[in-house]
C-alpha positions, 0 to 999 in steps of 0.5 A: 742897712737893716740889722738881722733882728729888724723883723723883731722890731717891726713885729714881722713874725713871719709865722705860718699862714696855712694854720688849722686846728680841729675844734668842736663848735663852741669849744677852744681849739684844743677842747676844754683848755684852761690856764693850767693844761689843755685837753686834746682833740679826738677828731680825725683831722689833727693839726699841730702848734709849735714854737721857734726859739729865735735865740737858738734856732730850735723849733718845738712842734707840739702834737695834739697828744701833747708830744713834742718834736724838736728840730734844729733848723735856722740861725739865731735871729731868723724869721720862721716861716711854715707853709705847704711849699710843694702842694702835698698837703704837709706844712714844712719849715723855712727861714728868712734872714733879713741880713742877707735876704736868704730864704732857706726852705725844707720841703720835708721836715728831715729833707735837704735845704734849698736856698733862694735869694730875696731882697735883704731887710724885708718883712717876710710872710707866707701864704697861698696867694692864688689858691693853687694849694702852694704857699709862697713868700710875700715881702714887705719892703720900703712901705710896700708889700710885694706878693711873689709868685715863686719861692725864688722870684725876687722883686728886684725890679719892683715889677715882679709878682703882683702889684705891690700893696701899700703897708700902713706906717704904723703896722707892727706885724703882718699875717695872712689867712683865708679870712673869707673862705674863698681859697686864697689867703688875704693879709692882715696887719697888726696895729696897736693890738688890733688886726686889720684886713689890708685892701689892695689900695692900702685901706684897712678893715678891723678884724679882731683885737688880740691885745699883746699877742703875736698874730697867727691865723687858721681855720680853728673850727673847720668852717673853711674860714681862718680866724686870728690867734695870738701867742701871748708871749708874756704869759706863754700861751695861745689864745684863739679867735673866730673869723668875726673877732670873738674870742674862743674859750680857753688857752693853750700854755706852751713854751717861754717868753721870747719864743715865736709861734708857728702852726700847721699840718706837720704830718707824722712826727716822732714826738719823742723830745722834751717840751720847751722849758715853760717860763713866764718872763725874762731873767733880771738884767741891766746895763751891758747885758746882751742877747735874745732876752734883751731883744725880747725886752726891747721889742715889748717896750717898743710895743708899749710905746716906751722904747724908741731905739734899735732892737739890737740885743744890747741893754744900752742907755736907751733900754735902761731909760725905757725900763725906768719909764716902765717903773715910773708908769707902774708906780714902783722904784725908779731903777734902770735895771730889769728887776726880778718882779718886772716880768710879773708887772709886765703881764699886768701893765696898764697906762694910768687913767688920763684926762679925757679930752675928746676935742683934742685928739692930738695933745701932750699930757705931762704927769709931774707926779710920775715924771712921765709924758704921754703923747696922743695922736688921733686920740691914741697914745703913741709915745710914753716918754720919761721927763724931769721937771722943776725941783721946786727949790729957790735958786739964783738965776744968773741968766735972769738976774734974780732969785726964782722958784724952780717950778714947772708951770701947771696948766693948759698951754700950746706949743708956740715956738720950736727950734731944731738943735741946740738953742739959747734958753731965750735967744736975744739979738746979741746971741749969734752962732750956735749955742754951745751946751757945755758953755752957754745956757742951751737947750736942745730942740725946745718946744716953748709953751711959755716965754721962759719954759719949754719941753726940750732935750738935755744932757742930764735927765734924772729919774726925779725932778731936776730942772730949773722949771723946764720939762727935760727929756733925753736928746734921743727922745727929742730927735725921735719926737721931731715928727710927732710934736707940732707948733700949736699942739696942746700941752697939759701939765698937772701933778696928779689926775683922779678920774671922775667917780665917787668922792674919796674918804679924804675928800669927804673929811675935808 
């Protein structure tokens, strides 16, 4: 069963698809905006931007005159949706609850709530799919996107609505908008920071690169075509793009890390409430912490390919190891807690320079210096995994009956052998049955790249070099990578990489 926060893990933001901001040609959607404050438009057509706090169920709707209307609607973990549900030209709120499939709609901001039943555990997104001026909900379920024709029409038989559209396996989010100006909304999917238009056959066409922004879309300059936008959660600001993908100038600071963006023609709202607290980043936390802040951290670590667990709002061992991996990549002290400085570090997170190998789009790079493994598929990093390599100490090996250096071999190799589950370090004809990890010399799901050395799961994986020479990873990472790695895949092991460039002073001194 999909938990109530599954939408956050999958990046299905469910934000409004009928979004419009009035702009002058060549200006930002709010005039001459900057990182500090944003100027408001003076045009007669004025739409608004807002945020939904998934931890409290509170909406914050910002008017173009920088006034805020606060609304309590929904429960923690709901997916916020905004749309013109009745075709009156005013966008109003709705929430979808993945746990039970409830769709709760308000046809006015202060009106009664109407409950519709939809399948549980889906991605929800709203839009005007047929050009009739009314928004309805589409659901992503079982790898398909079902376009529904009514608020309460459920694809229980998989036959309702339009023919389902295949969703890419690596889609992190979905958003809709009238990107071609034909009066009907299309769907765009977010993959690794880039939005792609989704074709009816599941094909994709690049639309815009929005980085780590949470995607929305709207007609930002009044030309009748929607362009994408992203709410940069770790900077708590909106950034806007034209329909051709070019960035518009300026940003709109608003809200706090962890809130979700919504926007639309909200009509005449009171605007008498305090704006949401403006906070960049998350408070310090560690093992045992729970709540929405942990969910936000888990979701962000997953987007950075550092986390391979459930988005459950619990700071467990998997979360702790992912935070430690974040510290490894950033080159700071390898603690397992989310430190006070980490939110600032997150805003400038970047993968270090790695060897360029265009002839090997699928490969593994093991950075012994950082104790991190980078996995490439189709030329892009798909996973960043903490590892523990050889201690480089001299030790007596009872298994090999001699003294050896606990050194991980450096160089260029290929995986040539793989066993699923617990296996003997080197199986012989005398080994029968399963290997007991607490009694025998066992490794978990090894990927051998030499007869005596392998990448494998293990019960103990410290943040420092701690093995006898193999490359250790956690048991859960070994399971998660089962369908990512393959026999024949290149693996490169090195101490430190310096990209080509001018000679360094210490090189000249030698």
